[in-house]
C-alpha positions in Angstrom: 0.0 0.0 -0.1 1.4 3.4 -1.0 1.7 6.0 1.9 -0.7 8.5 0.5 -3.3 5.6 0.3 -2.7 4.7 4.0 -3.2 8.3 5.0 -6.6 8.4 2.9 -7.9 5.3 4.6 -7.1 6.6 8.0 -9.6 9.5 7.6 -12.6 6.9 7.4 -14.0 5.7 10.5 -13.2 2.3 11.4 -16.7 0.9 11.4 -17.2 2.2 7.9 -13.5 1.3 6.9 -14.5 -2.4 7.6 -17.8 -2.2 5.5 -16.2 -0.3 2.3 -13.4 -1.3 0.1 -11.7 1.0 -2.2 -14.0 0.4 -5.2 -17.2 0.8 -3.1 -16.0 4.1 -1.6 -15.1 5.4 -5.3 -18.5 4.2 -6.3 -20.2 6.1 -3.5 -18.3 9.2 -4.0 -19.4 9.0 -7.8 -22.9 8.5 -6.6 -22.7 11.6 -4.5 -21.3 13.6 -7.4 -24.2 12.4 -9.6 -26.8 13.1 -7.0 -25.4 16.7 -6.6 -25.4 17.5 -10.3 -29.0 16.3 -10.7 -30.0 18.5 -7.8 -28.2 21.6 -9.3 -30.0 20.9 -12.6 -33.3 20.8 -10.9 -32.6 24.0 -9.0 -31.5 25.7 -12.2 -34.3 24.6 -14.2 -36.7 25.8 -11.4 -35.2 29.3 -11.3 -35.4 29.4 -15.3 -38.9 28.5 -15.2 -39.7 31.0 -12.5 -37.9 33.8 -14.4 -39.8 32.9 -17.6 -43.0 33.1 -15.7 -42.3 36.6 -14.3 -41.2 37.8 -17.8 -44.8 36.8 -19.2 -46.8 37.7 -16.1 -49.3 40.7 -16.7 
């Protein structure tokens, strides 16, 4: 194991470290990114829709 990998693993709580291997941690991080991007897209589309409604409101 490389030194920087050992330091990275030490930041994970022991009860979670036993449950997650490196591939699972990577997959979990990727899912968090995907969910974050999806939430930002929903917020952006909502803001655009509200702005469009304001523009056409009498």
